N, C-alpha and C positions, 0 to 999 in steps of 0.2 A: 371491236365494239361489243363482243359476245362477253370478253373477260371484263370490260368496264361493268356492262351491265351486272355480272356475276358478284362484283364487289360491291356495288351499292346495295344488291338485295342484302348480301352479307351483314351490311351495317344495321340492316333493321332485322335481324334475327338475334333471337335468344340464343346464347351459346353455354352449354353446359361442359364443364371439363371435369373428366372422371378424377377425382382427388384420390388417387391411388399412386404409392410410391413406383408401381410397375406399369402405369396405365400407358396405353399405346393408342388412345383414340380419343378424340372429341366426337360429340353426339351435337348436331344443330338443328334447332326446333324453329320452324317456320311460324309465321302468324297463322298459317291456316293448319297447322298442326301435324305437318310432313315432318318427319325423323330422317335426318341424313347424317351417315357415320363417316368421318375421315381418318383413316387408319395412318399410323406412323410409317415411315418408310423405314427399310431393314436397319436394325441396330448395327452401330459399326463397332470396330475394335477399341483398345485403350480404354475400357472401361466408360465407353461413352454412347451416348444416344444419338446416331449421325442421321444425316439427311442428305439426300441427292442421289443422282443416278450416275452408274459408271460411264467413263469415256474410254474409246481406244482410237490412238491417232495412228499414223501410218507406221509406226515402228512396232505397233502390235502391244503398246502400254496402255494399261486401264488406269484411270484415276478417278478418284471422287473425294468429295469434302465430306470431313467427320467432325464434330464437335465432342470436345471433353469436358471435363467439369472439375478442375482441380479444386481442393481445400488446402489451404496452407497460409504460408508467410513469406513475403520478400522483404528484404533488408537492403538500406542504402546509407551510407556514411561518407565522411571525408577524410578520417583518420585511421582506416584501415583496422580500426578496432571496435568502436562503439557505432552503431547506427541505429536509423528510424525504421520500425518495423512498419510494414504495411499488408492489409488484408489481399489475399490473390483475387484481384480482378483484372480485366484486361488492360488497364490504363491507370497507372499511379503517378502524379507529378511529382517532381522533386526538385529541389532548388538547386543542388549541385551534388558531385560525388566522386570518389575515387574508389569505391568498392561497390559491389551488389552481390547479393546471395539470394538464394530461394530454397525453401523445403515444403514438401506436403506433410499434412497432418499423418500421413502412414509412412514416412520416411525412419530408416534406421537411425534411433537415438541411443547415445551411450549416455546414462545417467550418474553423475559422480558426486558423491556426498563430500562436501567441503567442511571439515569439522570444526576449522575456526577461520572466519573470513579474513582476518588480519594475519596472514602469513603467507610462505612461500612452499611449494608443492612441485613434484615432478610426477609426471603421468607415466605411469607403468603398469603393465599387467592388469588394465582395466581399472585401476584404482589409482586414487591420488596419495601419495607418500609425501609427508611433511619433510622439507628439505632447509629449512629456515634456521639461522642460526638464533637460539633465543635470545632476546633482548633482555637487557640485565633489569631488574625491579627498580624503580626509583622511589618507590614509598619509603619515607625514611619517619618510622612512628618517633613522635615527641613524648608522649604518655598512653598508656594503655590502662583501662579500670574496667574490672569484672563488675558488670551491673547485676549479673543474676547468676546463679548457679556456680560451677566450679569449673570454666573453661581455662584456656591457656593459648598463649600465641608463640609462634615463632618465627623468625625473620630469616629468610635467604634470598638467594638471586631470583628463586622462582616466586617470590611473595610472600606475603604474610600468610601463615597458616594457622585457621583459627580451628580448636577442638574444644570439644565438651558439649555433649549432646543435652538441650534443655538449657543452657546457658546463654547470656547476652555479654557481648564484649564491645567495649567502646575504644576506638584507637583515635589519637589524635596526630596527623602527619602534615609535614611540610608540603606547601603549595608546589606543584608540578609543572604549571604552566600548561601547554597543549600537551595532552597526554592520552594513550588508549590504555583504557582501565578495562580490566578482565577478570571475571569471577566465575570460579568453578566451583563443581562440589555444591552446589546450592539447592538443585532441585531436589525434592523430597521433603521440604519442611523448613530449607533455611530461608534467611532473610538477610539482604543487604540494604542498607539504606546509606548515602553519603552525601557529601555537599559543604560548601562554605556557609558558615552560619551567617545570618543577615546582621547579628551583632558579634562582631570577631572577639567581643570579651566574655562572651559565654563559654561556658565549658560543660560538655555533656556528662552528668553525672548521674543519670538513670534513665530508663526507659519503660514506657508501659504502653502494652498494646492498644489501648484505650486511647490514652492521652498523648501519647508520642513520646519524643524525647526530653529528658529533664534538663532544663539548660540552667538551672541554679538550684544549690542545695547548700543550706547554712545550720548550725546549731546556736549560733551567736544571735541573743535576742535581747530584747528589754520589754518589761511587762508592767502594766500599772492595775490598780483597782479603781473600782467606781461601784456605786450603790444603786440599786434599782429598787423604787418602793413598790411593792407587790400588794394589791388588794387582796386579802383572802375573802371566804364567803361569808357573808352578815349571818350573824347569830341573834335569834330572838330571845330577848330576856325579859322577865317581868311578864310573861305571856299567859293570860287567862281568857276568860269568855269574854271580858267587859273592854280589855285593853292589851296592846302590845308595844313593846320597845325595842327596837333592833339596835344591834350594836356591829359597827363596820370595821374589823379589826386589820392591821397592816403590818407588814415587816419588811425589810430592808434586806434585798438578796443582793450578795456580794459577787460582782463579775470580775474575771481577770482577763484583760485585754492584753494578747501578746504579739508583739510586732516587731518585724525584721525590715531594715531597709534592702531593697534589690537594685535599683538602678539599671535596668537591662531592658533592652528592646525585645518583643516577641512580633511575630508576623500579625496578630491581629488579638484583639479582647475575646473574639468568640475562639480562637484557636487555642488560648490559654486557660490552663487549669492549674490550682494550687492546691496542695495537701498538707496537712499538719498531723505529725505522729510525735509522740512522748512515750516515756517509761520514767518507772520509779523503782528504787530499791527498798523493799522492808525487810527488816532483819528479822529472824525468828530463830531462837536458840533452843536447841534440843539435844538430849543427852544420846549419845550415841552408844550402841551395845551391841548385843549378839545380833540382833536382827536388823540394825542400821549400822552399815560399814562407813566411816567417816574418814578412811584413810589412817586409822590409828588414832586419830585425836578423840579426846571426851566429848567435843562438844561439836555441834553441826550449825550451821545459819544459811537462811535462805530468806526471801524469794524476790526475784525481780518480775514486775508486772509491765506490759507494753499496752498503749492503747493507740487507737486509730485504725487506719488513715480517717482523717476528717477533711471536710473541704474547708479552704481558707478563703480568705475574701482578699482579691487583688485590687490594688488601689494605682490608679495611673491615669493616663490620657492618651488621644491620638495623636500622633506626630508623624504628619506626612500620610505614607502608605503604611507603617509601622504603629504599634501600640508601646508606649513607654510605661514599664511597670516599676513606680516608685517605691512600694513597700508591699508587704503581705501580713494580714492579720488575722488572729484567731481569737474570738470572743467566746468565754466559756465559764460556767460556775464551778468547775473542778478546780479545787486548790492544788490537785495535784499535776496538772497540765503543764505547770512551769518546769518540771522536773525531766531534764535531757530532751530538750524539744529538738524538732527537726522539721524544717520547712523544705519543700521542694516545689519547683515552679515546672511545668509542663508547657511545650508548644508542639503543636501538631505539625507545623509547618516551619521549622526555624531556620531552614537551608534558604539560601538565594536561589530563586526558582531556575535561574541560569546554569546553576550548577546541581541543583537537588536530584538525585535519582533514588528509586526504589525498585529492587528486585528480588523476585522470589523462585528466580530459574536461573541458569547459566547465562551470562551476557560477556558481550564485548560493547564498549560506548567510548567514542572520542568525546572528551572533555577538555574544556579551556579553563584550567583553574587558575586562579588569581594568586599572587604570591602569599597572600594570608594563609594560615593554616585551615584545614579542613578536617573533618570527622567521618570515620566510617562507624557505623553499629553493625554488627553482626550475629545471627544466631546460627551458628554453624550446625550442620547435620552430623549423623554418626560415622561417615566416613570423613569428617574434616572440610572445611572450606576455606579456599585460597583466594588471596585477592592481590592482583597484580596491577603494577602501572609503568608503562614505558614512554619516554619522551618520543614525541611524534611530530613532524612536519608536514603538514599536508601539501606543502608546495612540493616538496623533493622526493618523500618517501612513498612508495607502492604501498597499496592497501591489501593488493592481491595480486601475486605471480603464479603463474603455472607454466613449467617448460616441459617439453617432451611430448606434446599434442600434435595430431596431425596439421599441417600447414594450411592455411587458407581455406578453413571449414567454418559453417555457421557455428554459433554458441548461442545459449542463453542463459542467465543467472536468475536464480529464483530463490526467494525467501519467503518462508511460511506459506508457499505454493503460489507466489505472485510472480508473475515475470518482472523483473525489475530493469533488464539489461538485455541487449542482443547486439550482435555483430559478427565478426570473422577473427578467427585466430591470425597470428602474425606469419609471415612467409618463412620465418625460422620455428614454427610450431610453437610459440610463445603467445602467453595472455598476459599483458601487464596493464594493471589498472589502478589509478590513482583514486586517491580520496574523493576527488572531485568527481569523476566518473563514477565511482561506486555509490554517488548520492549519499553523501556524508550525513551521519547524525541519526539514521535509523537502524544500523545494521545490528542482525541478531548474531549470537555467536558462531552459528553454523548455516548452511544454506545448500544449494545445490548446483551443479553446473553441468548443463546437458549440451552434448557436442554432436553433431549431426555428420560424421564421418563421410558420408556417401551422398551429400547433398552438394550441388555446384556453386561456385563462386567466379566471381568476375572481378580482378583487380586492375584498375586503369581509370582515366578520366572518362565518364559516362556520357553519352548524347543519348541514345535510345537503348537501354540495357534489355535484352529480350530474356525472358526466363522460359526455356524450352522444358516445361515440365515432365512431357513424354521422354524425349531423349537425355534427361537430366543435365542440362548443358544451359550457362549464362554466358552469352556473347553479347558484343556493344555493336552498334550501329550509329556511325556519326551523324548527328542532327542538330537543330538549333535549339531544340527545348529539352531538357534532361527529362527523362521519364523513364519508368521502369513497365515496359509492355511484357503482357503472359498471355500468349496466344490460347484462346481458347478453340480454336479452329485450325485444323490441319488438312492437307492435300495428303491423302493416303495412296501409296501406289504398290499393290501387292505384288508378290514375285509367285510365278507359276514354277520355275526353275531356278537352279543355282544361277545367281547373277553377280557379277562384278561391277559395282555402282562406283564411280569416282567423279571427282571434279563437280561435286554438286555447288551449285550457286544459285542465288535467288535475286531478282532485280527489285527492291522495295525503295526506300528513300533513297539508297546508293547500293551499287551492286555489291553483295555480301556472300563471301565463301562458308559455306556449312561443311567444313573438313571432316566433323565428327560424324557425318552422314555416309561418308566414302567407306565403304567395306563391302564385303562378301556377304550376300542375302541368301539364305537358304530357303527351299522351297515351302509356301506356307507362310512366309514371313512378310512383311509389308515396310516402306520406307515412309516414315512420317514426316513430312515436311511441314515445319510451322508456318502458318499465315502470317507474315510481318507486315509493319505498316507500308502500304505503297507497293505491294507485291503484284507484280502483272504476270511474270513468267518464271518457270522453275527450269534449269539447264543442267545436265549431267550428263554422262558416258556410261553406256551400259555394255560390258564386254568390249570395252573399245569403240563402240559406236556410239555417236553423238546423238544426243535426245532433246527435245524441248518442249515444254507443255504450257500453252498459253492457258490462263485461267478461263479465257472467254470459250476455251475448247470443252471445259465441263459443263454439262447440261445445267439448266435450273434447278435448284434444290428446295422446290415450294413443297410444303406440307408441314406436317407438325414435328417438333422436336420437343421429347417428354424430358423435363429438367428434373434432374435426380435430386433427392432430398439432401438438404446439406444444413450444417450448422457452422456459423461464425462466431468466434470468441476473439476477446481482447481484455487484456489487463494492464494496469499500472500503477506504479506507486511512486510518490513524490514525499521528499523529506525536504523541500528548497521553500516551505511557505506558501506554494501554488498549489491549486488544486488539480487532482488526477483528471485527464480527459481519456475517454474510451471512445472507439469508433470500430465497429463490428460489421463485417459483410459477408454475404453468401449468395450465390446465385448460378446461373448457367446461361448458355447463348443457343441461339438459332443462328443459321449462316444461309444467303441467299447470294447467287451470281445474277446479277440482271443481264438478260439477252437482249432486251431492247430499251431505248431511252423511255422512261415513264415513271410511275410510282411503285413503290416498295410497300406492302402492309405487313405489319404483325400483329395479330390477335393475343395478348398475354394474358396469361391467368395465373394466379399463385395464391397458395394461403400461407400466411407469415403470423410470426408471435416473436416476443423479446423479452428479455428480464435485464435490468441493470441494477446494480447497488455501488454505494459509495460510502465510505467511512472515513473519518477524520477525528485526529486527536492531536491537540495543540497545548502547549504551556509558554508563559510569558515572564519576561523579567521587566521589573518595573524599577525605573530611576528617576527619583524625586529632582525637581529643577533646584538649583543653588537658591536658597531664600534672598529675596530681593528687600524683603519689609518685614519687620518684627512688629506682631499685634499683641496686644493685651487681651484676652479672653477671662469671661469669669469661670470658674471651676466651680460647679456646684458641689459636688462632692467635699470640695475643702473649703468652700464658703469665701474664696479670694481670687484676684486675678492673677493669672500665671501668662507667661509668654508663650507665643506660639507663631510658627511661620505662615498659619493660615488665617482667614478672618473667622472662622468659626470654631467653636470649642471641639466640635467632632472631628477635626481636621479635614486634609483635602484629600478626599477620597477620589480615586481614580473612576473613570467612567466606566458603563456597564459593559460586559463582554457580551458580543453577539454570537448566537449559535450560527455555525457554518451548515451549508446544505448542498444543495445540487440544482442546477438547471437541466430541467427534463428537456434533452433534444428529441426530435420526433423519430418514430418507426416508419420509413419509408420504403415504398416500392419504387425503384428506377427501371426505365427502360433507357439503357445507353446505347446509342446508335453510332456505328463506326462504318465508314465509307472507305474502303482500301486502306484500312486499320487506322485510319485518323478519327478521331470522336468529333461527331458532326452536332451531336445533340443529347442532352440528357434530361428525360422527362419525367417528371414526378406524376406517377398514376395512382398514387395512395400516400397519405399522411396523417399521421395518429401523434399529434402532440399533448394529449390528455393521458397519460398512463394511470394506472391505480397506484397511488404514492402512500408509502408507509415511512413516518420519519420519528425518530426519537434522537434527545440531545440530552448533556449534561453539563452545567455551568458551575464553576467555584469561583465567586469574587475573591474569595480568601486567598486560595492557591494559585489563583490567576491560571486556571486552565480551563479546558473543554473538551468534549467529545461528542459527536453526531452520528448518525446512521440514516442513511437513505436507501430504501427500495423502491424500484419501479417496475410495474409488470404490465406489459403491452398484451392484452388477451389475442386470442387466436380470431383472423379475419380473412376471408377470401375476397379477391380483388379480381375483376377482368376489365380490360380496357385495349383500345384500338390505338397503334401508333403508325405513323407513314414517315418516308424519307424519299427525295427525290432521286434519281440514280440515271447513270448512262450505261449503254450496254457494254458488258465486260466488268462492270464495277462489283467488287467485293462488298455486300452488305452484312454487318454484324449486328444482331440485336441482342444484348445482354441484358437480362433480367436479373436485375439488383436489389434484394433486400439488405437495408441498411439500418441500424441504430447508432445513435450517437448521443453522448450527454456529458457533460462538464460538471465536475465538482467544484464548488465555490472556492476560490483562495481563501485561505483561512485569514479570518478578519483579525486584525490588530486594534485592540482598544486605543482609544485617546483619553487624555487626561490634561486638564489645563495646567496642572502643578507639577507634570512630570512626563516622562516616555516610556512608551513600552516597546519592547524588542522580543520577537519569538525566540525561545529557547530550545524547544523540542517540538517538532511538528511532523505529522506522518498522514498522507492522504492517499487512500486506495480506492480505485475504481476497478469494476469488473462488468462486461457485458456480453451477452449470447444472444445472437439473432436467430430465428429458425425458419428454414424454408420447407414446411411439410410437403408441398406439392407445387409442382409448377409445369407450364407448356408455353409454345411459341408457336402458333400457327401463322404460316407466312403465305403469301398471295403477291401478285404483280397485276398492273393494270397500265 
């Protein structure tokens, strides 16, 4: 009765938790102003804040319950290579699995630079040594044009080498189907633009940093003249003080209308720009003499004069999602403008978005080129720039292969600092990843391979995979529900003398042998037995004498457990058109062994905060539907009716592109309750679904591309809450205080159109999340 009254009084009191990373006490203030201090029990080993008293059985064995607070990741998968990562919490449910691995943030890691993701390597001497046989270059130049400067190209099995700093070079090559295209030597001022033209008949004849590639150039023109009557300023004649007479003179101004037919498609009228240049040759004869050397001739002649560039008029109409250019015109009063004329038509986006690429640094890109020719525009750097393409079959060809690695160890693959892939190496010490596993379409030229050679793994069918983070072991218990269980509570058995411990077993869901605990322990060391689901007793032999410890023999561990500050992080990138999703968790545990049937209480307190960010970039390919009806529409520029596949003169424009964003998931504080290792309740004691959001986006309806960025900040907040659970004598109760943040980046939106179909050609979605537990505690009691 006295305990029950104490709990009821406690519910009416204000509890103050000292928010200190090293706090070991809670102050309770009653309604009458009385202050009571509850101190933590003695701290345990294994970097933990333990609770509970020691117990000694008839064999002189002392045992106590301690808690730990591991921070890290567990991985599970079904192909022995790639797996799904989970934050370290006591319970992670999985669908199925054939391997599991675990590592903590402070585990030993070997970071390996992957110079080129599309390659084969041998791990030796702590580095990756390239071992692949270089694939032959498949680029077959059809034509080469020096657009600016004095560059040059050289073809070899290594690719096309472009040289000439300050030059711009265009190369037309044959279609190569599915290819891996690589560019090196670009970083430092170089540029590579390539793709299949939306109009296969165009020829890249120029390049301007402002206006883009020149898709048409010609000197053949036709010209005509017409007169424009110009009204000159009025002149006053016969003007005196009594009368005036005004004269309004005029003159005819001769215009030269220079025209050239084009008949090419460009991406849009706004992306197109036309310029006109001309030059004429005027001959001036002069006498050569002592001061003017003319190569031995008596007479010299000069001089050529050039004019332009000047903007020209583009004449055409919208056709589907492209713009059809019929002709270019230039109107001038300069009679010399018809000498040596030159029209140039530019298009900022002349390439099909499905193949269009622009790079200013080294790259590796998988490209599905159509059989039609495609173009490369290159500005080489001082050391030269090399472009290479090799045939690629994503269904049979490996994208990354590494041999010589430690067998069955966890790994992570990072690109630009973001973890994109996790799993374990093969039993033969190899890592073989296909294009599908590498998340095709967004690989950079290089990356990072991190391996954890000292972290544990388990290979085999998974029931309950237990990650023992203290003893660095993963083992499996047969059970009906696949899960990964990470113990946060251990039975610590200290050794006062040298002890030979053998035949360690526990009875949980099923009797389980823990052979890795069988060894000789030195004085002052401890055997740490993980508390697993359903654990009731621990059995082992000590120096040949059998011993058995029921959990009920360990006194109740009521009191305060101080949760160590922790940070949980998660990241993901996707290039398959779906949005990235992130889940980050961190927390700690308090443990109680029920001595009587009744109710176990936990007063939890925590200070938490979180940050989440998403970025998304996407590009689209648009294909018009086959025309089913021809319309006659009125062309106001030409004053007549023309044929069109759309019922309006402006054409059938695709629908608008919508900016991508993110769904802000809540920052939550949970208390997960486990009875004998099985979760019985997960109670939300705090939730914040309204973070401070900052969003930016950029959309181009002409190039069919978009990018967006979203950041979400959850300010620091302190929460205190009481939870309870019914228990029977001998039950092991675990209260896991879990700070969690989750958010989803929206799937990349695909525009729609009544007159065509959009498909995504390039997409990248990246998400990162961080949740912080600044301080926390669990005060347990029973009634």
